[in-house]
MARKE-813114 format. One line per field, with one value per residue (C-alpha): residue in one letter; x, y, z; chain. Coordinates in steps of 0.5 Angstrom, whole numbers, plus 2048, in hexadecimal, padded with zeros to 3 digits. Layout:
BEGIN
residuo a ...
c1 X ...
c2 Y ...
c3 Z ...
cadena A ...
***
This chain:
BEGIN
residuo x x x x x x x x x x x x x x x x x x x x x x x x x x x x x x x x x x x x x x x x x x x x x x x x x x x x x x x x x x x x x x x x x x x x x x x x x x x x x x x x x x x x x x x x x x x x x x x x x x x x x x x x x x x x x x x x x x x x x x x x x x x x x x x x x x x x x x x x x x x x x x x x x x x x x
c1 7CF 7D7 7DD 7E1 7E8 7E8 7EB 7E5 7E8 7EF 7ED 7E9 7EE 7F4 7F0 7EE 7F5 7F7 7F3 7F4 7ED 7EC 7EC 7E5 7E2 7E0 7DB 7D9 7D3 7D5 7D4 7D8 7D2 7D1 7D6 7D5 7DA 7DB 7DE 7DF 7DF 7E6 7E7 7E8 7E1 7DE 7DE 7E0 7D9 7D6 7D2 7D2 7D8 7D7 7DD 7DC 7DF 7E6 7E6 7E4 7DD 7D7 7D4 7D1 7D3 7CF 7D2 7CE 7CD 7CF 7D3 7D1 7D4 7D2 7CD 7D3 7D8 7D2 7D2 7D9 7DA 7D4 7D7 7DE 7E0 7E7 7EC 7EB 7EE 7EB 7E9 7E5 7E2 7E0 7DC 7D9 7D6 7D4 7D9 7DD 7E0 7E6 7E7 7DF 7E1 7E7 7E4 7DD 7DE 7E5 7E9 7E3 7E3 7EB 7EA 7E5 7EA 7E4 7E9 7F0 7F5 7F9 800 802 803 7FD 7FF 7FF 7F9 7F9 7F8 7F3 7EF 7EB 7E6 7E9 7E6 7E2 7E0 7DE 7D9 7D6 7D5 7D1 7CD 7CB 7C9 7C4 7C1
c2 891 890 893 88E 890 892 899 89D 89C 89D 8A3 8A6 8A4 8A7 8AE 8AE 8AE 8B3 8B8 8B7 8B4 8AF 8A8 8A4 89F 899 895 88E 88A 884 87F 884 884 88B 891 899 89E 8A4 8AA 8B0 8B7 8BA 8BF 8C5 8C5 8C5 8CC 8CB 8CD 8C7 8CC 8CB 8CD 8D0 8CD 8D3 8D7 8D3 8D4 8CD 8CA 8CE 8C7 8C8 8C3 8C2 8BE 8B9 8BC 8B5 8B1 8AA 8A6 89F 89D 89A 8A0 8A4 8A0 8A0 8A8 8A9 8A4 8A7 8AC 8AF 8AA 8A2 89C 897 892 898 89A 893 893 899 897 890 88C 886 884 888 887 889 88F 891 890 893 898 89A 89A 89D 8A3 8A3 8A3 8A9 8AD 8AD 8AA 8AA 8A6 8A9 8A6 8A2 89C 898 891 894 891 898 89C 8A2 8A5 8AC 8AF 8B4 8BB 8B8 8B2 8B7 8BB 8B5 8B2 8B9 8B9 8B1 8B3 8B9 8B4
c3 7B1 7B2 7AF 7AC 7AB 7B3 7B1 7B5 7BC 7BB 7B7 7BD 7C2 7BE 7BD 7C4 7C6 7C1 7C3 7CB 7CC 7D2 7CF 7CD 7D2 7CF 7D3 7D2 7D5 7D9 7D3 7CE 7C9 7C9 7CB 7CC 7CA 7CE 7CB 7D0 7CE 7CE 7D4 7D0 7CE 7D5 7D8 7E0 7E2 7DE 7D9 7D2 7CE 7C7 7C2 7BE 7C4 7C3 7BC 7BA 7B7 7BA 7BD 7C4 7C9 7CF 7D4 7D9 7E0 7E2 7DE 7DD 7E2 7E4 7EA 7ED 7EC 7EF 7F5 7F6 7F5 7FA 7FF 7FF 805 805 804 804 803 7FE 803 807 800 7FF 806 805 7FE 800 7FC 7FE 7F7 7F6 7EE 7EE 7F2 7EE 7E7 7E8 7ED 7EF 7E8 7E4 7E9 7E8 7E1 7E1 7E6 7EB 7F0 7F1 7F5 7FA 7F8 7F1 7F5 7F1 7F6 7FC 801 805 7FF 800 7FB 7FB 7F6 7F1 7F0 7EA 7EF 7F4 7EF 7EC 7F3 7F5 7EF 7F0 7F7 7F4 7EF
cadena A A A A A A A A A A A A A A A A A A A A A A A A A A A A A A A A A A A A A A A A A A A A A A A A A A A A A A A A A A A A A A A A A A A A A A A A A A A A A A A A A A A A A A A A A A A A A A A A A A A A A A A A A A A A A A A A A A A A A A A A A A A A A A A A A A A A A A A A A A A A A A A A A A A A A
***
């Protein structure tokens, strides 16, 4: 079933933006036959220790939110998070995860990790071949959780 007037996704995008939530992710299969929409929980609804947060405490609805222990990340992003040691260039990251195709690495490893704020560049220069990347605090936490799975 599909929505015929094409108002659903724009409405979701506007609502997420208006309430300060992270952008939704839309992931398609290579043939673009199907897609997955990922809507992340707003950070205000997750306790610092990752425990449940009862929205009633915030003066809102009484629904209880139970965040996942390890947020869903692709196997490629998992491999990247586990491979990062300190600050590394794109070329170094590609070597440690064993990927030779730059476009494939960028689209399936690096960009998803950057978009989920699991990694960050050290400078704002996107086209610097010597640009280095490192894990964010979230990336470090998820990497540690993956190591313990």
